[in-house]
C-alpha positions as CSV (number, residue, x, y, z in Angstrom):
1,M,-56.6,-43.3,-35.3
2,T,-53.4,-41.5,-34.6
3,K,-52.0,-38.6,-36.7
4,Y,-49.3,-41.0,-38.0
5,E,-51.9,-43.6,-39.1
6,K,-53.9,-40.9,-40.9
7,F,-50.8,-39.7,-42.7
8,L,-49.8,-43.2,-43.7
9,K,-53.4,-43.9,-45.0
10,R,-53.4,-40.7,-47.0
11,L,-49.9,-41.4,-48.4
12,L,-50.7,-44.9,-49.5
13,S,-54.2,-44.0,-50.9
14,R,-52.7,-41.3,-53.3
15,Q,-55.3,-38.8,-52.1
16,S,-53.2,-35.7,-52.5
17,D,-49.5,-35.8,-53.2
18,T,-49.4,-32.0,-53.2
19,D,-50.7,-31.8,-49.6
20,I,-48.2,-34.1,-47.7
21,D,-46.2,-32.4,-45.0
22,F,-42.5,-32.4,-45.1
23,D,-42.3,-33.2,-41.4
24,D,-44.5,-36.2,-41.7
25,S,-42.5,-37.6,-44.6
26,Y,-39.3,-37.0,-42.7
27,F,-40.7,-38.8,-39.6
28,L,-41.8,-41.7,-41.7
29,L,-38.3,-42.2,-43.2
30,N,-36.7,-41.9,-39.8
31,R,-39.2,-44.4,-38.4
32,L,-38.1,-46.9,-41.1
33,R,-34.5,-46.4,-40.0
34,F,-33.2,-44.7,-43.1
35,H,-29.9,-42.9,-42.7
36,E,-30.0,-39.1,-43.4
37,R,-27.5,-36.9,-44.9
38,V,-28.2,-33.2,-45.4
39,S,-26.7,-31.4,-48.4
40,G,-27.9,-27.8,-48.6
41,D,-31.7,-27.8,-48.9
42,Y,-31.8,-31.6,-49.6
43,H,-32.3,-34.3,-47.1
44,N,-30.9,-37.5,-48.6
45,F,-32.2,-40.8,-47.1
46,S,-30.6,-44.2,-47.8
47,K,-30.9,-47.6,-46.3
48,E,-28.4,-50.5,-46.6
49,S,-30.9,-53.0,-48.1
50,I,-32.4,-50.5,-50.6
51,V,-30.7,-49.4,-53.8
52,E,-32.7,-46.1,-54.3
53,I,-31.9,-42.9,-52.5
54,I,-34.8,-40.6,-51.5
55,N,-34.3,-36.9,-51.6
56,L,-36.6,-34.6,-49.7
57,Q,-36.7,-30.9,-50.2
58,L,-38.8,-28.5,-48.2
59,D,-41.4,-26.6,-50.3
60,K,-43.4,-24.2,-48.1
61,A,-43.7,-26.9,-45.3
62,K,-44.8,-29.5,-47.8
63,A,-42.8,-32.3,-49.5
64,K,-42.7,-32.0,-53.3
65,P,-45.3,-34.2,-55.0
66,Y,-42.7,-36.2,-57.1
67,Q,-40.8,-37.0,-53.9
68,V,-44.0,-38.2,-52.2
69,K,-44.6,-40.5,-55.1
70,Q,-41.1,-41.9,-54.8
71,I,-41.6,-42.7,-51.1
72,R,-44.9,-44.4,-51.9
73,N,-43.3,-46.5,-54.7
74,L,-40.4,-47.4,-52.4
75,L,-42.8,-48.6,-49.7
76,H,-44.6,-50.9,-52.1
77,K,-41.5,-52.1,-54.0
78,Y,-39.7,-53.2,-50.8
79,N,-42.9,-54.1,-48.8
80,L,-42.0,-51.5,-46.2
81,D,-45.7,-50.6,-45.9
82,E,-46.2,-54.0,-44.2
83,E,-43.4,-53.2,-41.7
84,L,-45.3,-50.0,-40.7
85,R,-48.6,-51.7,-39.8
């Protein structure tokens, strides 16, 4: 199992939202072809077919737990988790 597959499994299983790396979350959104715009400390991700905007903010090399939850909900709502497998 690759590092990416382990990350995706951990993200989708809700094991630990406080222990998700910022870089892994960043990589996931880029892999899903989200467009990034940086504004100060915030990385704003958007996609043409998706209404919501995801904001990531670095917190000691980790993504903030509420942002991890937003990513997971977005994956389920738009069936993006199927696209990743």
